[in-house]
Backbone bond lengths (Angstrom), bond angles and torsions (degrees), N, CA, C in turn:
res aa  C-N    CA-C-N  psi(-1)  N-CA   C-N-CA  omega(-1)  CA-C   N-CA-C  phi
1 M - - - 1.472 - - 1.527 108.79 -
2 T 1.330 117.66 130.90 1.444 121.32 177.97 1.517 109.99 -72.22
3 R 1.362 114.07 163.95 1.470 117.89 179.60 1.521 110.53 -60.77
4 R 1.350 115.61 -41.08 1.461 119.07 -179.91 1.514 111.67 -61.76
5 S 1.341 114.61 -42.74 1.473 118.33 179.65 1.515 110.99 -64.44
6 A 1.345 114.42 -39.14 1.464 118.35 -178.65 1.521 110.67 -63.55
7 I 1.368 115.72 -40.80 1.466 119.21 179.73 1.523 110.23 -64.76
8 R 1.338 114.97 -43.33 1.469 118.36 -179.30 1.516 110.57 -63.89
9 A 1.328 116.23 -40.21 1.466 119.28 179.68 1.523 111.06 -64.07
10 A 1.357 114.85 -38.36 1.464 118.45 -179.83 1.522 111.11 -65.88
11 I 1.366 115.12 -41.57 1.464 118.63 178.39 1.520 110.75 -62.53
12 A 1.330 114.66 -43.63 1.463 118.41 -179.03 1.524 111.28 -63.96
13 T 1.347 115.35 -40.25 1.462 118.85 179.45 1.522 110.78 -62.80
14 L 1.350 115.51 -39.95 1.455 119.81 177.99 1.523 110.69 -62.37
15 A 1.342 114.53 -44.31 1.471 118.18 -179.75 1.513 110.75 -62.42
16 L 1.331 116.17 -41.73 1.462 119.03 179.64 1.524 110.64 -63.11
17 G 1.330 114.64 -36.44 1.455 117.90 178.98 1.508 111.78 -62.19
18 V 1.355 114.88 -41.41 1.462 119.38 178.79 1.520 110.29 -64.12
19 L 1.340 115.54 -45.12 1.452 118.73 -177.92 1.520 112.49 -68.57
20 A 1.319 115.52 -25.01 1.468 118.55 -176.66 1.511 112.40 -86.92
21 L 1.326 117.40 4.24 1.448 119.12 -179.34 1.509 112.23 -66.93
22 A 1.335 115.79 -33.22 1.454 118.99 -173.83 1.518 114.87 -60.83
23 P 1.385 120.03 -37.46 1.463 116.75 176.91 1.521 112.91 -55.96
24 A 1.352 115.44 -36.62 1.455 117.57 177.69 1.522 110.15 -66.80
25 A 1.358 113.75 -38.54 1.455 117.68 177.79 1.511 111.08 -62.88
26 H 1.354 115.19 -35.56 1.455 119.60 179.16 1.512 111.17 -58.93
27 A 1.357 114.33 -39.79 1.462 117.93 -179.33 1.524 110.08 -60.64
28 A 1.336 115.64 -28.67 1.454 118.92 179.51 1.519 111.13 -91.65
29 G 1.351 117.63 7.43 1.448 121.02 176.64 1.506 113.86 80.47
30 A 1.324 117.86 28.60 1.465 121.13 -175.18 1.518 111.15 -123.55
31 V 1.318 117.45 52.13 1.462 121.26 177.10 1.523 108.40 -71.86
32 D 1.322 116.78 127.89 1.465 121.17 -175.92 1.526 109.02 -135.89
33 P 1.342 117.89 83.19 1.464 120.33 -177.34 1.534 113.01 -57.88
34 A 1.332 117.66 -38.18 1.465 119.71 -178.73 1.527 111.00 -62.08
35 A 1.333 116.05 -42.15 1.467 119.76 177.62 1.521 110.66 -66.70
36 D 1.333 115.88 -39.14 1.473 120.15 177.06 1.521 110.44 -58.71
37 K 1.336 115.79 -47.03 1.466 119.92 -177.00 1.526 110.41 -61.84
38 A 1.313 116.04 -44.20 1.468 119.27 -179.51 1.532 110.70 -62.26
39 A 1.342 116.92 -43.90 1.470 120.39 -179.71 1.521 111.36 -66.84
40 F 1.328 115.69 -39.66 1.470 121.65 -178.64 1.530 109.87 -62.50
41 Q 1.323 115.67 -48.81 1.469 118.83 -176.72 1.529 110.39 -70.77
42 K 1.342 117.64 -35.21 1.459 120.64 178.14 1.520 110.95 -65.00
43 F 1.333 116.18 -37.70 1.463 119.86 178.98 1.523 110.74 -57.72
44 F 1.337 115.88 -45.61 1.468 119.06 -176.76 1.526 112.00 -73.94
45 T 1.308 117.76 -38.83 1.469 118.48 -179.55 1.522 110.77 -70.45
46 N 1.338 117.19 -28.68 1.471 119.73 173.77 1.526 111.33 -73.38
47 K 1.322 115.82 -37.34 1.470 120.55 -177.62 1.525 110.94 -71.24
48 F 1.354 115.55 -34.78 1.470 120.28 -179.83 1.534 108.57 -125.98
49 P 1.342 117.15 72.73 1.474 120.24 -172.09 1.523 114.48 -64.32
50 K 1.331 117.75 -19.13 1.467 119.59 -179.14 1.528 112.50 -81.05
51 L 1.319 117.06 -14.21 1.466 120.66 -177.21 1.520 111.19 -90.34
52 K 1.321 115.22 137.90 1.456 119.80 169.58 1.531 107.90 -75.85
53 P 1.318 117.68 150.57 1.479 118.97 -179.05 1.530 112.68 -52.47
54 E 1.336 117.06 -39.73 1.459 119.42 -177.33 1.525 113.13 -69.21
55 D 1.349 117.02 -16.91 1.468 119.87 179.06 1.529 111.98 -68.13
56 F 1.331 116.61 -26.36 1.458 118.86 -173.93 1.527 112.77 -63.88
57 V 1.337 117.25 -22.94 1.469 118.56 -178.90 1.528 111.75 -69.45
58 N 1.329 117.13 -9.73 1.465 120.33 177.49 1.526 112.33 -89.50
59 G 1.324 116.70 7.31 1.449 121.77 172.50 1.513 113.16 57.07
60 P 1.328 117.70 -133.79 1.463 120.19 -176.63 1.519 113.00 -62.03
61 Y 1.344 116.53 -24.03 1.466 118.82 -179.97 1.533 112.23 -68.98
62 S 1.319 117.39 -12.64 1.461 119.99 177.50 1.526 111.93 -88.71
63 M 1.348 116.17 -6.63 1.456 119.12 -168.13 1.522 115.03 -80.62
64 N 1.352 118.06 -27.11 1.462 118.88 176.06 1.534 109.50 -157.75
65 E 1.336 115.43 168.19 1.465 120.32 -172.47 1.526 112.10 -65.25
66 D 1.335 117.23 -39.10 1.466 119.76 -178.48 1.531 110.88 -63.35
67 L 1.316 115.84 -45.47 1.461 119.29 179.46 1.531 110.92 -66.31
68 H 1.335 115.75 -37.37 1.461 118.59 179.48 1.524 110.51 -64.68
69 K 1.329 116.26 -37.78 1.459 119.94 177.80 1.526 110.33 -64.94
70 Q 1.334 116.39 -39.57 1.473 120.21 176.81 1.525 110.40 -59.73
71 W 1.334 115.28 -42.11 1.466 119.34 -178.49 1.523 111.31 -65.02
72 E 1.346 116.34 -43.07 1.463 119.32 179.47 1.524 111.15 -61.28
73 E 1.328 116.37 -40.64 1.460 119.65 178.43 1.527 110.71 -66.92
74 K 1.330 115.47 -39.13 1.467 119.90 -179.10 1.526 111.45 -66.32
75 E 1.342 116.39 -34.65 1.461 120.41 -178.81 1.528 112.85 -67.41
76 Q 1.329 118.10 -17.37 1.464 120.22 177.38 1.534 110.68 -70.09
77 F 1.318 116.04 -32.58 1.463 121.70 175.42 1.528 107.52 -134.98
78 P 1.315 116.52 71.40 1.473 120.21 -170.36 1.529 112.72 -60.86
79 P 1.325 116.36 131.88 1.461 120.39 -177.65 1.522 114.06 -68.78
80 Y 1.338 116.61 -13.82 1.464 120.02 179.48 1.519 112.19 -89.23
81 E 1.334 116.95 0.13 1.466 119.72 -171.79 1.528 112.05 -61.40
82 F 1.344 116.18 -38.15 1.467 118.98 -179.61 1.521 110.83 -61.80
83 S 1.324 116.23 -37.72 1.468 121.23 -179.69 1.525 110.35 -71.18
84 L 1.309 115.48 -39.02 1.462 120.46 179.25 1.528 110.97 -61.17
85 E 1.311 116.42 -44.27 1.461 120.65 179.31 1.526 110.97 -65.56
86 A 1.340 115.02 -41.90 1.468 118.89 178.74 1.522 110.81 -63.05
87 G 1.332 116.30 -41.40 1.455 120.26 -179.92 1.514 112.53 -64.39
88 K 1.317 115.70 -39.60 1.468 119.46 178.95 1.523 110.88 -61.88
89 E 1.323 115.53 -42.51 1.471 119.38 179.22 1.525 111.34 -67.15
90 M 1.336 115.78 -43.77 1.461 119.57 179.43 1.526 110.91 -61.29
91 F 1.340 115.30 -40.39 1.464 119.57 -175.68 1.524 111.74 -63.86
92 S 1.321 116.18 -32.90 1.467 119.73 -176.46 1.532 113.23 -94.14
93 T 1.323 117.23 -8.66 1.467 120.88 -179.26 1.528 110.35 -78.76
94 P 1.318 118.70 124.08 1.475 120.24 -178.41 1.530 112.69 -63.98
95 F 1.334 114.37 148.60 1.465 120.04 169.51 1.535 108.45 -70.25
96 K 1.314 115.17 175.95 1.473 118.89 -179.80 1.530 111.61 -60.90
97 N 1.338 116.47 -26.36 1.477 118.64 -179.10 1.527 112.50 -88.67
98 G 1.327 116.32 4.05 1.457 119.96 176.54 1.521 115.20 93.77
99 K 1.327 116.49 -15.02 1.463 119.21 178.82 1.531 109.97 -84.28
100 T 1.336 115.96 169.95 1.458 120.70 179.68 1.528 109.35 -132.18
101 Y 1.319 115.30 176.75 1.477 119.73 176.40 1.526 110.83 -58.24
102 A 1.320 116.48 -33.61 1.464 119.83 -177.87 1.520 111.94 -58.14
103 D 1.348 117.10 -26.91 1.466 120.62 -179.62 1.532 112.50 -73.09
104 C 1.334 117.03 -12.27 1.473 120.34 -175.49 1.519 113.19 -98.34
105 F 1.336 117.97 -13.51 1.464 119.70 -170.41 1.522 111.84 -124.21
106 E 1.341 112.87 156.27 1.453 118.58 173.10 1.530 109.04 -64.04
107 N 1.319 116.74 152.60 1.470 122.99 -178.79 1.525 111.74 50.15
108 K 1.326 116.02 31.30 1.461 123.57 179.54 1.530 112.60 54.45
109 G 1.349 115.51 26.57 1.464 120.26 174.01 1.514 114.82 83.27
110 I 1.309 117.18 2.81 1.466 120.51 -176.97 1.527 110.51 -97.27
111 G 1.336 116.20 128.54 1.465 120.77 176.09 1.513 114.29 67.83
112 I 1.322 117.51 36.48 1.468 120.23 -177.02 1.526 113.03 -120.17
113 R 1.321 117.35 0.10 1.472 120.60 -175.37 1.530 112.30 -55.20
114 Q 1.336 116.06 -35.48 1.474 120.38 -175.38 1.527 112.61 -66.69
115 N 1.311 117.54 -12.46 1.471 120.96 -178.75 1.527 112.98 -94.93
116 Y 1.325 117.68 1.97 1.470 122.35 -178.63 1.511 111.35 -115.29
117 P 1.349 115.05 140.81 1.455 130.16 2.81 1.541 111.08 -78.56
118 Y 1.323 113.73 159.92 1.466 119.46 175.53 1.521 109.26 -128.38
119 F 1.332 115.65 162.39 1.458 119.87 177.98 1.509 108.89 -96.01
120 D 1.327 116.07 119.28 1.459 122.20 -179.77 1.532 108.49 -87.25
121 E 1.318 115.91 110.33 1.470 119.37 -175.54 1.524 112.73 -70.79
122 K 1.337 118.77 -25.43 1.458 119.82 176.04 1.523 110.90 -71.20
123 E 1.334 115.12 -43.02 1.460 120.12 -178.74 1.518 111.97 -80.91
124 G 1.338 115.01 -28.98 1.458 119.61 -177.55 1.506 113.14 78.52
125 K 1.334 116.55 22.60 1.466 119.78 -178.18 1.530 110.36 -142.83
126 V 1.326 114.91 167.88 1.458 122.08 177.57 1.528 109.05 -80.04
127 V 1.327 115.26 136.72 1.463 121.17 176.85 1.533 108.09 -117.32
128 T 1.313 116.07 120.28 1.461 121.27 178.42 1.529 109.77 -90.99
129 L 1.320 115.97 167.80 1.463 119.21 178.25 1.525 110.65 -66.36
130 E 1.340 116.76 -39.36 1.468 119.22 178.89 1.527 110.54 -60.93
131 L 1.316 116.25 -43.77 1.460 120.42 179.79 1.526 110.55 -64.57
132 A 1.336 116.19 -42.36 1.475 119.88 -179.31 1.528 111.12 -63.91
133 L 1.320 117.14 -36.23 1.469 119.93 178.60 1.525 110.93 -65.33
134 N 1.312 116.59 -42.98 1.466 118.06 179.04 1.527 112.03 -69.18
135 R 1.314 116.73 -34.82 1.470 118.97 176.27 1.525 110.07 -65.02
136 C 1.315 115.73 -35.65 1.463 120.01 176.73 1.525 110.10 -63.55
137 R 1.313 115.85 -44.33 1.465 119.71 -179.90 1.535 110.15 -61.87
138 E 1.315 116.28 -48.03 1.470 119.35 -176.54 1.526 111.60 -66.43
139 A 1.327 116.69 -35.40 1.471 120.30 178.78 1.524 111.58 -66.05
140 N 1.332 115.60 -20.61 1.464 120.10 -179.95 1.525 112.51 -109.39
141 G 1.341 115.49 21.26 1.455 120.30 172.65 1.504 115.39 80.19
142 E 1.333 117.77 16.07 1.458 121.00 -179.87 1.527 109.92 -105.30
143 A 1.335 116.33 152.60 1.459 120.81 176.98 1.528 109.18 -73.13
144 P 1.322 117.12 144.36 1.477 118.87 178.80 1.526 110.39 -69.92
145 F 1.323 114.72 153.00 1.460 121.05 174.49 1.522 110.26 -84.86
146 S 1.319 115.81 155.53 1.469 120.36 168.97 1.528 108.08 -62.43
147 Y 1.323 115.56 141.11 1.461 119.16 179.88 1.523 113.06 -77.37
148 V 1.296 117.08 -8.68 1.466 118.76 -175.42 1.530 112.63 -120.15
149 K 1.324 117.71 8.89 1.462 120.08 -175.59 1.530 110.93 -108.93
150 D 1.334 114.12 -179.82 1.463 121.78 -168.62 1.523 114.28 -64.14
151 D 1.344 117.98 -38.05 1.463 119.08 -176.16 1.531 111.76 -61.03
152 M 1.337 116.30 -45.92 1.463 119.60 178.86 1.528 110.69 -65.76
153 A 1.325 116.09 -38.37 1.470 119.59 178.24 1.529 110.49 -62.70
154 A 1.333 116.73 -40.28 1.463 120.43 -178.34 1.530 110.96 -66.56
155 L 1.323 116.64 -44.61 1.466 119.60 179.78 1.525 111.89 -62.43
156 T 1.324 116.18 -45.96 1.464 118.94 -179.02 1.525 111.16 -70.97
157 A 1.332 116.87 -28.13 1.471 119.80 176.30 1.523 110.00 -63.22
158 Y 1.320 115.47 -45.18 1.467 118.54 -179.96 1.528 111.32 -64.85
159 M 1.332 116.51 -44.54 1.466 119.29 -178.61 1.532 110.93 -66.24
160 A 1.334 117.25 -37.22 1.466 119.80 176.52 1.524 110.36 -64.23
161 F 1.322 116.16 -40.61 1.471 120.28 -177.71 1.527 111.24 -60.77
162 T 1.333 115.97 -35.88 1.474 118.75 179.99 1.528 112.20 -72.30
163 S 1.339 116.42 -9.17 1.477 120.58 178.44 1.517 112.30 -109.92
164 R 1.301 117.79 4.84 1.472 120.21 -175.31 1.525 111.20 -53.30
165 G 1.319 114.58 131.31 1.461 120.76 178.44 1.515 113.80 91.16
166 K 1.333 117.15 -17.38 1.464 119.35 177.92 1.531 109.60 -77.17
167 P 1.322 117.76 138.77 1.466 119.66 -178.37 1.526 112.26 -71.25
168 M 1.316 115.08 138.67 1.471 119.56 173.68 1.521 108.41 -55.29
169 D 1.327 115.92 134.71 1.466 119.66 -171.40 1.528 110.19 -141.69
170 I 1.308 115.83 65.77 1.463 121.35 -177.77 1.524 109.92 -85.55
171 K 1.309 115.55 130.82 1.466 121.27 -178.72 1.540 110.36 -101.70
172 I 1.310 115.08 143.43 1.464 120.42 170.98 1.519 106.26 -119.64
173 P 1.311 116.59 102.21 1.472 119.65 -176.35 1.524 111.83 -66.47
174 D 1.312 115.12 161.91 1.461 121.21 178.68 1.524 108.76 -75.40
175 D 1.295 114.32 74.97 1.459 122.70 -174.94 1.521 106.99 -145.63
176 P 1.321 118.34 120.50 1.476 119.89 -176.70 1.524 112.53 -57.23
177 R 1.327 117.23 -27.00 1.467 119.12 179.19 1.530 110.81 -70.87
178 A 1.333 116.43 -34.26 1.466 119.68 177.41 1.526 110.43 -68.34
179 L 1.326 115.67 -42.00 1.462 119.30 177.52 1.526 110.88 -63.32
180 E 1.317 115.69 -37.62 1.466 119.55 179.25 1.532 110.48 -66.07
181 A 1.344 116.25 -41.94 1.475 119.42 178.52 1.522 110.56 -62.83
182 Y 1.330 116.07 -42.80 1.470 120.70 177.89 1.526 109.89 -60.42
183 Q 1.321 116.36 -47.48 1.455 120.54 -176.42 1.531 111.72 -66.07
184 K 1.326 116.24 -37.60 1.469 118.80 177.50 1.526 110.60 -66.07
185 G 1.334 116.25 -36.04 1.459 119.27 176.61 1.511 111.11 -64.04
186 K 1.319 115.17 -40.57 1.469 120.11 179.01 1.529 110.56 -64.90
187 E 1.323 115.21 -44.60 1.464 118.49 -179.58 1.521 110.82 -63.62
188 Y 1.330 117.20 -37.30 1.468 119.88 177.43 1.529 109.79 -61.86
189 F 1.330 116.46 -40.65 1.462 121.48 -177.41 1.524 111.57 -61.09
190 Y 1.335 116.68 -37.15 1.460 119.96 -175.05 1.538 113.51 -97.68
191 T 1.314 118.12 -0.82 1.462 120.68 -177.37 1.532 110.91 -86.99
192 R 1.306 116.18 129.37 1.467 121.13 178.06 1.528 109.61 -77.45
193 R 1.347 114.61 145.20 1.467 119.91 -179.22 1.517 109.51 -158.02
194 G 1.331 115.34 171.33 1.455 120.54 177.30 1.516 112.25 78.06
195 Q 1.340 114.83 168.84 1.461 120.11 -178.66 1.529 112.51 -62.85
196 L 1.336 117.13 -26.99 1.459 119.94 179.07 1.521 112.62 -83.30
197 N 1.337 115.81 -7.64 1.466 121.56 179.39 1.529 111.45 55.72
198 F 1.318 115.79 44.32 1.456 122.04 177.73 1.528 109.19 -102.12
199 S 1.319 115.01 149.14 1.462 120.28 165.88 1.523 107.44 -106.14
200 C 1.332 116.55 171.50 1.466 119.34 173.60 1.527 109.15 -58.05
201 A 1.349 115.38 -38.70 1.462 120.35 -177.24 1.520 112.47 -66.52
202 T 1.320 117.40 -27.23 1.465 119.72 -179.12 1.518 110.38 -56.13
203 C 1.316 116.37 -44.32 1.464 120.35 -179.46 1.527 112.13 -86.02
204 H 1.318 116.85 -43.88 1.467 119.19 -165.30 1.529 114.86 -100.64
205 I 1.357 117.15 -3.81 1.458 121.35 169.27 1.528 109.14 -112.12
206 Q 1.315 114.65 -48.40 1.457 120.48 -172.80 1.527 112.67 -76.29
207 S 1.357 116.92 -32.93 1.468 118.18 -167.39 1.520 116.50 -131.30
208 P 1.330 121.40 23.61 1.465 118.46 178.89 1.521 110.74 -59.39
209 G 1.336 114.57 141.47 1.461 120.11 -178.85 1.510 112.76 90.78
210 E 1.348 117.51 -17.05 1.458 120.36 177.79 1.520 109.23 -91.12
211 R 1.314 115.07 164.67 1.463 119.96 -177.50 1.518 111.07 -99.43
212 I 1.333 114.62 140.04 1.453 120.91 167.74 1.521 104.17 -123.63
213 R 1.305 115.14 107.34 1.469 123.45 -165.70 1.540 107.41 57.26
214 A 1.331 118.91 -125.30 1.464 120.24 -177.28 1.523 112.58 -91.21
215 E 1.335 116.68 -1.49 1.461 120.40 -173.22 1.519 111.54 -95.42
216 V 1.339 116.83 134.19 1.460 121.45 173.14 1.523 107.77 -90.70
217 L 1.309 116.05 124.15 1.462 120.40 -174.34 1.520 111.56 -73.34
218 A 1.315 115.28 137.02 1.465 121.59 -178.79 1.521 110.54 -88.08
219 P 1.336 117.31 149.39 1.469 119.71 173.40 1.531 110.20 -69.52
220 A 1.328 116.36 147.58 1.463 119.83 178.70 1.519 111.31 -66.81
221 L 1.333 116.76 -31.26 1.461 120.12 179.29 1.527 109.77 -65.73
222 G 1.325 116.48 120.83 1.466 121.04 178.70 1.509 114.72 79.64
223 I 1.331 117.36 7.37 1.468 119.24 -172.44 1.534 112.18 -66.38
224 L 1.335 117.15 -29.78 1.465 119.10 -179.06 1.526 112.68 -92.40
225 N 1.343 116.10 -11.10 1.474 118.41 -179.48 1.522 112.04 -63.89
226 A 1.334 116.98 -22.94 1.469 120.93 -176.41 1.527 113.00 -95.31
227 M 1.321 117.58 -0.82 1.464 119.67 -176.45 1.521 112.17 -74.27
228 P 1.348 117.49 145.86 1.461 127.85 -2.54 1.525 110.11 -76.61
229 I 1.321 116.09 168.23 1.456 119.99 -175.54 1.526 111.76 -131.19
230 Y 1.337 113.67 150.96 1.459 119.95 168.01 1.516 106.89 -92.69
231 R 1.305 117.31 126.76 1.463 121.48 177.73 1.520 108.97 -116.13
232 S 1.322 115.34 128.65 1.471 119.52 176.42 1.520 109.91 -58.65
233 E 1.341 115.39 -36.26 1.466 120.19 179.54 1.528 111.41 -59.02
234 W 1.348 116.25 -34.34 1.464 120.63 -179.44 1.524 111.86 -90.69
235 S 1.318 116.25 -16.53 1.471 121.15 -171.71 1.527 110.26 55.61
236 G 1.301 115.76 35.48 1.458 120.04 -179.74 1.517 111.51 -179.46
237 M 1.329 114.12 -172.00 1.452 121.21 -176.43 1.523 111.76 -88.27
238 G 1.310 114.39 153.88 1.454 119.17 176.43 1.516 111.11 -141.33
239 T 1.308 115.23 144.24 1.463 122.31 178.46 1.528 110.46 -88.42
240 T 1.314 115.59 173.87 1.464 119.57 173.20 1.524 109.89 -60.11
241 S 1.334 117.16 -40.65 1.470 120.26 178.24 1.524 110.94 -59.78
242 R 1.308 116.77 -41.85 1.461 119.35 179.94 1.526 110.94 -65.16
243 R 1.331 115.93 -38.83 1.464 120.07 -179.71 1.528 110.74 -64.56
244 F 1.326 117.34 -43.41 1.466 120.23 -179.60 1.529 110.95 -64.56
245 T 1.330 116.92 -45.97 1.463 118.82 -176.43 1.524 111.49 -68.76
246 T 1.327 117.65 -37.86 1.465 118.57 179.48 1.527 111.40 -70.60
247 C 1.340 117.15 -33.59 1.470 118.92 175.85 1.520 110.55 -60.59
248 N 1.332 116.27 -42.93 1.462 119.33 178.27 1.521 111.32 -63.06
249 S 1.330 116.70 -38.56 1.469 119.93 178.70 1.519 110.76 -67.45
250 Q 1.339 117.11 -38.79 1.461 120.62 -177.62 1.524 112.80 -64.47
251 I 1.328 116.74 -27.91 1.473 118.45 177.36 1.525 110.25 -94.70
252 R 1.341 114.78 13.37 1.467 122.74 177.81 1.530 111.15 61.46
253 G 1.306 114.15 40.08 1.448 120.33 172.46 1.520 109.58 -103.00
254 V 1.299 116.71 178.41 1.465 121.59 177.97 1.525 107.99 -99.70
255 P 1.331 117.91 110.72 1.467 119.29 -178.82 1.522 111.85 -62.14
256 L 1.313 115.78 147.88 1.458 120.92 172.46 1.519 108.43 -80.68
257 N 1.301 116.18 172.10 1.456 119.35 173.15 1.525 109.48 -72.73
258 P 1.326 117.36 139.15 1.463 118.79 177.50 1.536 111.06 -53.40
259 Q 1.313 114.55 138.41 1.463 123.14 179.69 1.533 113.62 70.24
260 D 1.339 117.89 13.34 1.458 118.69 167.21 1.532 108.81 -59.63
261 D 1.310 116.24 157.81 1.469 119.63 -177.14 1.530 112.27 -54.00
262 E 1.331 116.30 -39.47 1.471 119.46 -177.10 1.526 111.46 -60.90
263 Y 1.334 116.63 -42.76 1.466 119.58 179.52 1.529 111.39 -70.22
264 R 1.318 116.06 -37.15 1.471 118.74 178.95 1.529 110.57 -65.55
265 N 1.346 116.28 -39.57 1.466 119.65 176.85 1.524 111.21 -66.69
266 L 1.325 116.51 -38.79 1.465 120.40 177.74 1.528 110.54 -61.49
267 E 1.321 115.89 -43.89 1.470 119.58 178.87 1.531 110.77 -63.78
268 Y 1.321 115.91 -36.60 1.474 120.98 178.42 1.528 110.35 -62.06
269 Y 1.330 115.50 -48.33 1.470 120.33 -179.67 1.528 111.27 -62.96
270 L 1.326 116.70 -51.17 1.462 120.30 -175.72 1.526 112.20 -64.58
271 S 1.313 116.24 -34.48 1.461 119.43 178.67 1.524 110.30 -71.50
272 Y 1.331 117.05 -42.10 1.468 120.04 -178.25 1.520 111.90 -61.39
273 V 1.346 117.33 -44.38 1.471 118.63 -176.94 1.527 111.82 -71.46
274 S 1.330 117.67 -8.07 1.468 121.16 174.14 1.528 111.60 -102.57
275 N 1.311 116.89 11.59 1.464 119.74 177.26 1.530 110.52 -52.24
276 G 1.325 115.10 139.08 1.462 120.18 179.13 1.510 113.61 96.03
277 L 1.328 117.34 -22.83 1.463 120.58 176.87 1.525 109.15 -84.35
278 P 1.326 117.69 146.40 1.466 119.37 -173.03 1.528 114.01 -73.96
279 I 1.309 114.87 149.61 1.458 120.42 169.37 1.537 107.53 -68.90
280 S 1.326 116.65 132.63 1.468 120.61 -179.06 1.527 111.83 -125.74
281 G 1.323 116.19 2.59 1.452 119.29 -178.18 1.515 113.52 -72.45
282 P 1.327 117.79 157.45 1.451 125.02 -4.23 1.515 110.66 -72.45
283 G 1.321 115.24 148.62 1.451 119.51 -177.74 1.513 112.19 -112.98
284 A 1.312 114.41 179.76 1.470 120.73 176.27 1.519 107.88 -136.46
285 R 1.297 115.76 146.32 1.457 121.33 -179.78 1.524 109.23 -135.91
286 P 1.344 116.55 154.45 1.475 118.93 -179.00 1.515 112.10 -58.89
């Protein structure tokens, strides 16, 4: 390891230590999501002082001028456009009973992406947009979609597009179960796992902008604002569920089932700490 790398690693380790203080605080009953969000966003704006907060939703394309230029060129003929069009058609196509997705959501499903995931106080659990879409399908006599395949990606792409530019606005109600779900999501984010002994934070807090093989790592701040995404690596679209499960596979861990409580809590935590940043989905990544 070079001296420069060693210094950077030490700084990152220090930052992780600061960010990891809250789990200990949780043990003492002092979960403070608002303080977490402020510290999380300050960490990234201090680490990348030239970036505006809203730039982080562009992931690796925000990390340097060459990548940003690639993104601007890609946006002229966005690779997710086919999925967006498919999602729009699917969203407006009636189910066999004559109802549509619009009948299942507030504001008929338009411009609501920034409010997901939310904590359902009746159920006592986090509800993601992907989960809500499948519940809508099943409530209307339709089979659920795979959480990691094209149909779900297309639907969420369209719904994200109708929210573009709206700030992420995740609520944590005054309910100890909501705080617990948030805290479990946070703990999952910082917990090391898999044969590589990586946590989510290892890549997306400690090393954004650096390369792991051919991939430029995205910052954790705003990482879900762009979902779903087209990835050149996949040659297609991917949902948040697909991103979580493939990340676990990449660190040689055992992925959970999509929409397991752990993943839903993780999405809750990551979305909350990006509150205020605009929705940019559907996105594209190298």
